DOVOPA-20765 format. One record per residue (C-alpha): residue in three letters; x, y, z. Coordinates in nm, 4 decimals, padded with zeros to 6 digits. Example, Ala and Ser with C-alpha at 12.3 -4.5 7.8 and 13.67 -1.06 7.14 Angstrom:
BEGIN
vexlum:ala | x:01.2300 | y:-00.4500 | z:00.7800
vexlum:ser | x:01.3670 | y:-00.1060 | z:00.7140
***
This chain:
BEGIN
vexlum:unk | x:00.0000 | y:00.0000 | z:00.0000
vexlum:unk | x:00.1355 | y:00.3438 | z:-00.0929
vexlum:unk | x:00.1524 | y:00.5987 | z:00.1921
vexlum:unk | x:-00.1033 | y:00.8787 | z:00.1762
vexlum:unk | x:00.1364 | y:01.0958 | z:00.3793
vexlum:unk | x:00.4844 | y:01.0402 | z:00.5190
vexlum:unk | x:00.7433 | y:01.2416 | z:00.7087
vexlum:unk | x:01.0371 | y:01.1587 | z:00.9355
vexlum:unk | x:00.8109 | y:01.0205 | z:01.2110
vexlum:unk | x:00.4596 | y:00.9652 | z:01.0761
vexlum:unk | x:00.3069 | y:00.7560 | z:00.7995
vexlum:unk | x:-00.0606 | y:00.7600 | z:00.7029
vexlum:unk | x:-00.2358 | y:00.5006 | z:00.4880
vexlum:unk | x:-00.5767 | y:00.5404 | z:00.3278
vexlum:unk | x:-00.7315 | y:00.1966 | z:00.3700
vexlum:unk | x:-00.7812 | y:-00.0880 | z:00.6132
vexlum:unk | x:-00.5021 | y:-00.1617 | z:00.8583
vexlum:unk | x:-00.3053 | y:-00.4749 | z:00.7780
vexlum:unk | x:-00.0442 | y:-00.4271 | z:01.0528
vexlum:unk | x:-00.0869 | y:-00.6208 | z:01.3769
vexlum:unk | x:00.2343 | y:-00.5332 | z:01.5627
vexlum:unk | x:00.3665 | y:-00.2199 | z:01.7353
vexlum:unk | x:00.5037 | y:-00.1282 | z:02.0757
vexlum:unk | x:00.2019 | y:00.0917 | z:02.1499
vexlum:unk | x:-00.1360 | y:00.0417 | z:01.9880
vexlum:unk | x:-00.4107 | y:00.2981 | z:02.0389
vexlum:unk | x:-00.7393 | y:00.1658 | z:01.9070
vexlum:unk | x:-01.0947 | y:00.2925 | z:01.9047
vexlum:unk | x:-01.2701 | y:00.0089 | z:01.7237
vexlum:unk | x:-01.5764 | y:00.1000 | z:01.5172
vexlum:unk | x:-01.7739 | y:-00.1854 | z:01.6719
vexlum:unk | x:-01.7456 | y:-00.4851 | z:01.9017
vexlum:unk | x:-01.7004 | y:-00.7203 | z:01.6082
vexlum:unk | x:-01.3480 | y:-00.5938 | z:01.5433
vexlum:unk | x:-01.0945 | y:-00.8554 | z:01.6592
vexlum:unk | x:-00.8206 | y:-00.6924 | z:01.8654
vexlum:unk | x:-00.6998 | y:-01.0245 | z:02.0043
vexlum:unk | x:-00.4516 | y:-01.0791 | z:01.7213
vexlum:unk | x:-00.2367 | y:-00.7719 | z:01.7977
vexlum:unk | x:00.1221 | y:-00.8052 | z:01.9214
vexlum:unk | x:00.2136 | y:-00.5148 | z:02.1543
vexlum:unk | x:00.3873 | y:-00.3900 | z:02.4677
vexlum:unk | x:00.0769 | y:-00.1932 | z:02.5570
vexlum:unk | x:-00.2694 | y:-00.1736 | z:02.4022
vexlum:unk | x:-00.5064 | y:00.1136 | z:02.4782
vexlum:unk | x:-00.8679 | y:00.0452 | z:02.3802
vexlum:unk | x:-01.1240 | y:00.3259 | z:02.3862
vexlum:unk | x:-01.3964 | y:00.0867 | z:02.4886
vexlum:unk | x:-01.6962 | y:00.2841 | z:02.6042
vexlum:unk | x:-01.8641 | y:00.0659 | z:02.8601
vexlum:unk | x:-01.7461 | y:-00.2598 | z:02.7019
vexlum:unk | x:-01.4368 | y:-00.3089 | z:02.9216
vexlum:unk | x:-01.5469 | y:-00.6553 | z:03.0355
vexlum:unk | x:-01.6004 | y:-00.7671 | z:02.6757
vexlum:unk | x:-01.2391 | y:-00.6791 | z:02.5909
vexlum:unk | x:-01.1137 | y:-00.8186 | z:02.9213
vexlum:unk | x:-01.2744 | y:-01.1524 | z:02.8330
vexlum:unk | x:-01.1182 | y:-01.1392 | z:02.4852
vexlum:unk | x:-00.7667 | y:-01.0359 | z:02.5943
vexlum:unk | x:-00.7271 | y:-01.1444 | z:02.9564
vexlum:unk | x:-00.6171 | y:-00.9276 | z:03.2461
vexlum:unk | x:-00.6425 | y:-00.5574 | z:03.1831
vexlum:unk | x:-00.7243 | y:-00.2472 | z:03.3806
vexlum:unk | x:-00.9661 | y:00.0390 | z:03.3371
vexlum:unk | x:-00.8388 | y:00.3945 | z:03.3260
vexlum:unk | x:-01.0873 | y:00.6786 | z:03.3120
vexlum:unk | x:-01.0484 | y:01.0216 | z:03.1575
vexlum:unk | x:-01.2805 | y:01.3163 | z:03.1996
vexlum:unk | x:-01.3900 | y:01.5240 | z:02.9054
vexlum:unk | x:-01.6378 | y:01.7898 | z:02.8131
vexlum:unk | x:-01.8553 | y:01.7723 | z:02.5090
vexlum:unk | x:-02.1792 | y:01.9124 | z:02.3845
vexlum:unk | x:-02.4902 | y:01.7183 | z:02.4765
vexlum:unk | x:-02.8482 | y:01.8414 | z:02.4537
vexlum:unk | x:-02.7226 | y:02.1796 | z:02.3338
vexlum:unk | x:-02.4996 | y:02.2444 | z:02.6348
vexlum:unk | x:-02.1488 | y:02.1585 | z:02.7503
vexlum:unk | x:-02.1517 | y:01.8501 | z:02.9753
vexlum:unk | x:-01.8734 | y:01.6806 | z:03.1683
vexlum:unk | x:-01.8442 | y:01.3030 | z:03.1325
vexlum:unk | x:-01.6028 | y:01.0228 | z:03.2114
vexlum:unk | x:-01.4992 | y:00.7678 | z:02.9509
vexlum:unk | x:-01.3078 | y:00.4434 | z:03.0132
vexlum:unk | x:-00.9971 | y:00.3200 | z:02.8370
vexlum:unk | x:-00.8978 | y:-00.0455 | z:02.8717
vexlum:unk | x:-00.5228 | y:-00.0897 | z:02.9180
vexlum:unk | x:-00.3519 | y:-00.4191 | z:02.8385
vexlum:unk | x:00.0221 | y:-00.4604 | z:02.8953
vexlum:unk | x:00.2648 | y:-00.2699 | z:03.1120
vexlum:unk | x:00.1648 | y:00.0938 | z:03.1192
vexlum:unk | x:00.0475 | y:00.3238 | z:03.3906
vexlum:unk | x:-00.0658 | y:00.6717 | z:03.2975
vexlum:unk | x:00.0054 | y:00.8896 | z:03.5997
vexlum:unk | x:-00.3367 | y:01.0325 | z:03.6778
vexlum:unk | x:-00.6607 | y:00.8436 | z:03.6801
vexlum:unk | x:-00.9440 | y:01.0580 | z:03.5475
vexlum:unk | x:-00.7451 | y:01.3575 | z:03.4220
vexlum:unk | x:-00.9519 | y:01.6361 | z:03.2741
vexlum:unk | x:-00.9143 | y:01.7412 | z:02.9116
vexlum:unk | x:-01.0684 | y:02.0444 | z:02.7496
vexlum:unk | x:-01.1838 | y:01.9636 | z:02.3969
vexlum:unk | x:-01.0549 | y:02.1394 | z:02.0923
vexlum:unk | x:-01.2678 | y:02.1994 | z:01.7869
vexlum:unk | x:-01.3659 | y:01.8534 | z:01.6741
vexlum:unk | x:-01.3388 | y:01.7505 | z:01.3112
vexlum:unk | x:-01.4474 | y:01.3913 | z:01.3769
vexlum:unk | x:-01.7265 | y:01.2521 | z:01.5921
vexlum:unk | x:-01.4883 | y:01.0439 | z:01.8074
vexlum:unk | x:-01.1853 | y:01.2740 | z:01.8014
vexlum:unk | x:-00.9705 | y:01.2509 | z:02.1150
vexlum:unk | x:-00.7564 | y:01.5354 | z:02.2547
vexlum:unk | x:-00.3875 | y:01.5275 | z:02.1556
vexlum:unk | x:-00.3014 | y:01.5869 | z:02.5221
vexlum:unk | x:-00.4810 | y:01.2656 | z:02.6202
vexlum:unk | x:-00.2911 | y:01.0692 | z:02.3566
vexlum:unk | x:00.0353 | y:01.2252 | z:02.4719
vexlum:unk | x:-00.0316 | y:01.1146 | z:02.8309
vexlum:unk | x:-00.0976 | y:00.7585 | z:02.7138
vexlum:unk | x:00.1894 | y:00.7284 | z:02.4666
vexlum:unk | x:00.4733 | y:00.8790 | z:02.6723
vexlum:unk | x:00.4458 | y:00.6056 | z:02.9389
vexlum:unk | x:00.6003 | y:00.3399 | z:02.7089
vexlum:unk | x:00.8966 | y:00.3725 | z:02.4721
vexlum:unk | x:00.8508 | y:00.2599 | z:02.1141
vexlum:unk | x:00.6560 | y:00.2971 | z:01.7937
vexlum:unk | x:00.2822 | y:00.3717 | z:01.7760
vexlum:unk | x:00.0032 | y:00.2213 | z:01.5659
vexlum:unk | x:-00.3480 | y:00.3647 | z:01.5333
vexlum:unk | x:-00.5544 | y:00.1400 | z:01.3038
vexlum:unk | x:-00.8564 | y:00.3776 | z:01.3118
vexlum:unk | x:-00.6758 | y:00.7127 | z:01.3307
vexlum:unk | x:-00.9577 | y:00.9485 | z:01.2370
vexlum:unk | x:-00.8034 | y:01.2960 | z:01.2458
vexlum:unk | x:-00.4701 | y:01.1679 | z:01.3768
vexlum:unk | x:-00.4549 | y:01.2799 | z:01.7412
vexlum:unk | x:-00.2402 | y:00.9788 | z:01.8395
vexlum:unk | x:-00.0030 | y:01.0450 | z:01.5488
vexlum:unk | x:00.0343 | y:01.4133 | z:01.6382
vexlum:unk | x:00.1138 | y:01.3165 | z:01.9994
vexlum:unk | x:00.3618 | y:01.0491 | z:01.8880
vexlum:unk | x:00.5370 | y:01.2897 | z:01.6517
vexlum:unk | x:00.5594 | y:01.5400 | z:01.9372
vexlum:unk | x:00.7418 | y:01.2709 | z:02.1367
vexlum:unk | x:00.9730 | y:01.1939 | z:01.8412
vexlum:unk | x:00.8203 | y:00.8471 | z:01.8025
vexlum:unk | x:00.7662 | y:00.6583 | z:01.4778
vexlum:unk | x:00.3940 | y:00.6179 | z:01.4176
vexlum:unk | x:00.1582 | y:00.4707 | z:01.1605
vexlum:unk | x:-00.2106 | y:00.5468 | z:01.1151
vexlum:unk | x:-00.4839 | y:00.4058 | z:00.8935
vexlum:unk | x:-00.8286 | y:00.5284 | z:00.8002
vexlum:unk | x:-01.0741 | y:00.4171 | z:00.5357
vexlum:unk | x:-01.2114 | y:00.7688 | z:00.4820
vexlum:unk | x:-00.9875 | y:00.9911 | z:00.2709
vexlum:unk | x:-01.1198 | y:01.3140 | z:00.4243
vexlum:unk | x:-00.9785 | y:01.2058 | z:00.7629
vexlum:unk | x:-00.6458 | y:01.1085 | z:00.6077
vexlum:unk | x:-00.6297 | y:01.4616 | z:00.4638
vexlum:unk | x:-00.7122 | y:01.6246 | z:00.7995
vexlum:unk | x:-00.4525 | y:01.4099 | z:00.9799
vexlum:unk | x:-00.1891 | y:01.4870 | z:00.7153
vexlum:unk | x:-00.2495 | y:01.8628 | z:00.7519
vexlum:unk | x:-00.2265 | y:01.8381 | z:01.1315
vexlum:unk | x:00.1068 | y:01.6554 | z:01.1024
vexlum:unk | x:00.2417 | y:01.9042 | z:00.8456
vexlum:unk | x:00.1492 | y:02.1966 | z:01.0715
vexlum:unk | x:00.3033 | y:02.0395 | z:01.3791
***
């Protein structure tokens, strides 16, 4: 597959992810049918909504880590907590840190600061098989880490590429 974008640290592919190995994998699967059990990693972060026990059954021992965010709901800003399942040896320092959202360009966009806090705890390369607008890649590049992201929608590849170019 030809890279959609590439620089010294980051590579973006427009298409389905065919890579199953990286030191750090940040994944926000589109549905519960996506098999994350075949990944090879030092640490796997799964944005799992309230499906932690489903992934725990699939992957074995893991821990929940919660982050606090603000988003618009019912026409007003609301504060919520969202879980992340962590598998492997990683311990983000704060449980339930608070992140202020930036302007979102994707429904499930995560703050770069959140990704930075997750990625810096483990040395190595980063894979995001559903990168969306590339928050994990921007954080990894900021930490001088090699990173690879995939997305099936070209408009998100373009947004992620622009974010990486501007970084």
